[in-house]
C-alpha positions in Angstrom: 116.5 18.6 142.8 115.6 19.9 146.2 112.4 21.4 147.4 112.0 23.3 150.6 109.7 22.9 153.6 107.4 26.0 154.2 108.7 26.4 157.7 112.3 25.6 157.0 115.1 28.0 158.0 116.5 29.9 155.1 120.1 29.5 156.0 122.2 27.1 158.0 125.8 26.8 156.8 128.9 24.7 157.0 132.3 25.8 155.6 135.6 24.2 155.0 138.9 25.4 153.6 141.5 22.9 152.4 145.0 23.9 151.4 145.9 25.9 149.4 142.8 27.9 150.3 143.7 28.1 154.0 146.4 30.6 155.2 148.1 27.9 157.3 148.9 24.3 156.5 145.6 23.1 158.0 142.1 22.2 157.1 139.7 24.8 158.6 136.1 23.8 159.4 133.2 26.1 160.5 129.5 25.8 161.1 126.6 27.9 162.3 123.8 25.9 163.8 120.5 27.6 162.9 117.7 26.2 165.0 114.4 27.2 166.7 114.9 30.5 168.4 114.5 29.5 172.0 116.3 26.2 171.8 119.3 25.8 174.1 122.5 24.3 172.8 125.0 22.8 175.2 128.6 21.7 174.7 129.2 18.2 175.9 132.5 16.2 176.2 132.2 12.5 176.1 135.3 10.4 176.8 136.4 7.4 174.9 135.0 4.1 176.0 134.8 0.3 175.6 131.5 -1.5 175.6 130.1 -5.0 176.1 129.7 -6.9 172.9 126.1 -7.1 171.8 125.0 -4.1 174.0 122.5 -1.6 172.8 122.7 2.2 172.6 119.7 4.5 173.1 119.8 7.4 170.6 117.1 10.1 170.5 114.3 7.9 169.5 115.5 4.4 168.7 118.2 1.9 169.9 121.1 0.8 167.8 123.7 -1.8 168.2 126.7 -0.5 170.2 130.3 -1.0 168.9 133.0 -2.3 171.2 135.1 0.9 171.2 134.1 4.6 170.8 136.3 7.7 170.5 136.3 10.8 172.7 134.1 13.6 171.3 133.2 17.2 171.9 129.6 18.0 170.8 127.5 21.1 170.3 124.0 19.8 170.5 120.4 20.8 171.2 120.1 19.9 174.8 116.9 17.8 174.4 118.3 15.2 172.1 121.0 12.6 172.0 122.9 13.6 168.8 124.6 16.8 167.8 124.5 19.6 165.2 128.3 19.7 165.0 131.3 18.3 166.8 134.7 16.8 166.6 136.5 13.7 167.9 140.0 13.1 169.3 141.4 12.1 165.9 140.6 15.5 164.4 137.4 14.5 162.5 134.8 17.3 162.4 131.2 17.0 161.1 128.4 19.4 160.6 124.9 18.6 159.3 122.2 20.6 157.4 118.5 20.0 156.8 117.5 19.3 153.2 114.2 18.5 151.4 114.2 16.5 148.2 111.8 14.8 145.9 112.0 11.8 148.2 109.3 11.8 150.8 110.3 12.7 154.4 108.9 10.2 156.8 107.7 11.2 160.2 108.4 7.7 161.6 111.0 7.7 164.4 114.4 6.4 163.3 117.9 8.0 163.5 118.0 11.8 163.3 120.7 13.4 161.2 122.1 14.6 164.4 122.2 11.1 165.8 124.1 10.0 162.7 126.6 12.8 163.2 127.4 11.8 166.7 127.6 8.1 165.9 130.0 8.8 163.1 132.3 10.9 165.3 132.3 8.2 168.0 133.1 5.4 165.5 135.4 7.0 162.8 139.1 7.8 162.7 139.0 9.7 159.4 136.4 11.8 157.4 136.2 9.1 154.7 135.5 6.4 157.3 132.8 8.7 158.8 131.1 8.8 155.4 130.9 5.0 155.3 129.7 4.8 158.9 126.8 7.1 158.2 126.0 5.2 154.9 125.9 1.9 156.8 123.7 3.3 159.6 121.3 4.7 157.0 121.0 1.4 155.3 120.4 -0.5 158.5 118.2 1.9 160.5 117.1 4.7 158.2 116.5 8.4 159.2 113.4 10.0 160.5 111.6 11.6 163.4 110.8 15.2 164.5 113.9 17.5 164.8 112.1 20.1 166.9 110.9 20.1 170.5 107.3 20.8 169.6 104.1 18.7 169.2 103.9 19.4 165.5 106.6 17.2 163.7 109.4 18.9 161.8 111.2 16.4 159.7 113.9 16.5 157.0 116.7 14.6 155.2 120.3 15.5 155.9 123.5 16.6 154.2 126.9 16.5 156.0 130.2 18.2 155.7 133.0 16.0 157.1 136.7 17.0 157.5 139.9 15.8 159.0 143.5 16.9 158.9 144.0 16.0 155.3 140.7 16.1 153.4 137.0 16.9 153.4 133.8 15.3 152.1 130.3 16.3 151.3 127.7 13.6 152.0 124.1 14.1 150.9 121.2 11.9 151.7 117.5 11.3 150.9 116.0 8.6 153.0 118.4 5.6 152.7 119.9 7.0 149.5 123.2 8.9 149.5 125.9 10.5 147.4 129.4 11.6 148.5 131.9 13.9 147.0 135.5 14.4 148.1 136.8 18.0 148.3 140.3 17.9 146.7 141.3 21.4 147.7 140.1 25.0 148.0 137.0 26.2 149.9 133.5 24.7 150.0 130.2 25.3 151.9 126.9 23.5 152.2 123.5 24.9 153.2 119.9 23.8 153.2 120.0 22.4 149.6 121.7 19.7 147.6 124.9 20.9 146.0 126.7 17.9 144.4 126.4 18.3 140.7 128.5 17.9 137.5 131.6 19.8 136.3 131.0 23.4 135.3 130.3 23.6 131.6 130.0 27.4 131.3 131.5 30.2 133.4 132.6 33.8 133.5 136.0 34.1 131.7 137.6 35.6 134.8 136.0 33.1 137.3 139.0 30.8 137.8 141.7 33.4 137.9 139.7 35.4 140.5 139.2 32.3 142.6 142.9 31.4 142.5 143.8 34.9 143.6 141.9 34.4 146.8 143.7 31.2 147.7 145.7 31.1 150.9 143.7 33.8 152.7 141.3 31.8 154.9 142.1 31.7 158.6 140.1 30.9 161.8 139.3 34.6 162.1 138.0 34.7 158.6 135.7 31.8 159.2 134.5 33.5 162.4 133.8 36.6 160.5 131.8 34.7 157.9 129.7 33.0 160.6 129.0 36.5 162.1 127.7 38.0 158.9 124.1 39.0 159.6 123.5 40.9 156.4 124.0 37.8 154.3 121.8 35.7 156.5 124.6 33.3 157.5 124.3 34.6 161.0 120.5 33.9 161.2 118.0 35.9 163.1 114.7 35.6 161.3 111.3 34.6 162.4 111.2 31.5 164.6 114.9 30.6 163.8 118.3 31.9 164.7 121.9 30.8 165.0 121.9 29.0 168.4 125.6 28.0 168.4 128.7 28.1 166.3 132.0 26.2 165.8 135.3 26.8 164.0 138.0 24.1 164.0 141.6 24.2 162.8 143.0 20.8 161.9 146.8 21.0 161.3 148.2 18.7 158.6 151.2 18.2 161.0 150.1 15.3 163.2 152.4 16.6 166.1 150.3 19.7 166.5 146.9 19.5 168.2 143.6 20.2 166.5 141.9 23.3 168.0 138.1 23.6 168.1 136.4 26.9 168.9 132.8 26.7 170.3 130.5 29.4 171.4 127.8 27.4 173.4 125.6 30.5 173.1 123.4 32.0 170.4 124.3 34.7 167.9 128.1 34.5 167.0 128.2 38.2 166.3 127.7 38.7 170.1 129.4 35.5 171.3 132.9 34.3 172.2 134.6 31.5 170.3 136.4 29.5 173.0 139.2 27.0 172.3 138.8 23.3 173.1 141.7 20.8 172.7 141.7 17.0 173.4 144.4 16.5 175.9 145.4 15.6 179.4 142.9 16.8 182.0 140.0 17.3 179.5 136.6 17.0 181.2 133.0 18.4 181.0 132.6 22.1 181.7 129.6 22.2 183.9 128.7 25.8 183.0 127.7 24.7 179.5 125.8 21.6 180.4 122.0 21.8 180.5 120.0 20.3 183.4 118.5 16.8 182.9 115.0 15.7 183.7 115.2 11.9 183.5 112.0 10.0 182.9 110.0 13.3 183.3 111.6 14.9 180.3 108.9 15.7 177.7 111.0 14.1 175.0 110.6 10.7 176.9 106.9 10.9 177.7 104.5 9.7 174.9 103.0 11.5 173.1 106.2 13.6 173.0 106.7 17.4 173.5 103.4 18.1 175.2 105.1 20.4 177.7 108.4 22.3 177.9 111.1 22.5 180.5 113.8 25.1 181.2 117.0 23.7 179.6 119.2 26.9 179.9 122.7 26.3 181.3 124.7 28.7 183.4 126.6 30.3 180.5 123.5 30.6 178.4 121.7 32.5 181.2 124.6 35.0 181.7 125.1 35.5 178.0 121.4 36.2 177.3 121.4 39.0 179.9 124.6 40.4 178.4 123.2 40.0 174.8 120.2 42.1 175.7 122.4 44.9 177.0 124.6 44.8 173.8 121.6 44.7 171.5 119.8 47.5 173.3 123.0 49.6 173.0 123.4 48.8 169.3 119.9 50.0 168.5 120.2 53.1 170.6 123.6 54.0 169.3 122.4 53.8 165.7 119.5 56.1 166.6 121.7 58.6 168.4 124.2 58.7 165.6 121.5 59.4 163.1 120.3 62.2 165.3 123.8 63.6 165.8 123.6 63.2 169.6 126.3 61.8 172.0 126.0 58.4 173.7 126.4 59.0 177.4 124.0 56.4 179.1 125.7 54.2 181.7 123.7 51.2 180.6 124.9 51.6 177.1 128.4 52.0 178.2 128.1 48.7 180.1 127.0 47.1 176.9 130.1 48.4 175.1 132.3 47.2 177.9 130.9 43.7 177.8 131.5 43.5 174.0 135.1 44.7 174.5 135.7 42.1 177.1 134.2 39.4 174.8 136.6 40.5 172.1 139.6 40.5 174.4 138.8 37.0 175.6 138.4 35.7 172.0 141.7 37.3 171.0 143.3 35.5 173.9 142.1 32.2 172.5 143.2 33.0 169.0 146.7 33.9 170.3 146.9 30.5 172.0 146.1 28.9 168.6 148.8 31.0 166.9 151.4 29.9 169.4 150.5 26.3 169.0 150.6 26.5 165.2 153.9 28.3 165.1 155.6 26.1 167.6 156.0 28.7 170.3 154.2 26.3 172.5 155.2 22.8 171.7 152.6 20.2 172.5 152.0 18.1 174.5 151.5 20.6 177.3 150.0 20.1 180.6 146.7 22.0 180.9 145.7 21.9 177.2 142.8 19.7 178.1 141.5 22.2 180.6 141.7 25.2 178.2 138.0 25.2 177.3 137.0 25.1 180.9 139.3 28.0 181.8 137.8 30.2 179.0 134.2 29.3 180.0 135.0 30.3 183.5 136.4 33.6 182.3 133.4 34.3 180.2 131.1 33.6 183.1 133.1 36.1 185.2 132.6 38.7 182.5 128.8 38.3 182.7 128.8 38.1 186.5 
């Protein structure tokens, strides 16, 4: 049974839809990353690599033994640490993690963060099931622990993971070195900041199963994006010291000839952000506009005691988006007040906010249309330029804010 930390976020959610729940023959994965309000999240592409036998790998706090071969990955991560909140690899494996508090004590000693485990699993796994075993093995050997927040006061937790590939999905829940895993056979599932693996339902509403079956086959990438944008439910978080700092939706076709498409925001608040498509392919490289600056040995995360000062980690897209976000939020508040008063909206600043939001919507629709063409075969992969798709959309979004 889980217990919560007094300063824990109240919502941080991963979702997956496995056929027949998805509207297309694909597994659809989605996650909101709810983190400290001012934390910057960057999107990082890391190519596949080979490594010297016996070499060591520096993670956020500790070193681990490196493997001889690692897969290419795309990561959405807090820019101060090594691991990631969510990501995917070139084989169509997607993973998101959540904080959980259990009856097992949470140690403040530095080991692997849950976000480190996520990145290591993506770099070392070809399937979701293999990723489960990679994380379990790393937990047994190195354990988990260390502060998950860039502040002097430690903020520590255990982790639960949602893992998916083209054919199946898994939930993996941990407490220290202990773990339990559950395969998702079909339908839809989500995880949040509490343990969820239990036993079979023994009592239920008489119409529960028929209602659930009636909803099958309706989940699309757009539906997942809409869920992640739902502020009223708290899924799109904006409360106290926490908010949704980045979001991700992935479509993993069961047909191996079709590419997996991963939509990432790289910016906070999905209700005012653009989901931009990323595809592993020819020409894929790092988009510099979503990469935070580095500070080397002078980074407060490297100097002991850690986190005694702060540095500006905002990347170019984050800066532009924050200025635009302020315009859109100001307009939203003012528009509501004017409508309640029965007055017209005629301020040029508010009109600029509306135009920015329309341009964001147009750009996202362009990305979703590219996904539709790929899934229907109107564009038959492999295509030159698929690898540069994310870079092109990031550049377009920067132009919108400029």
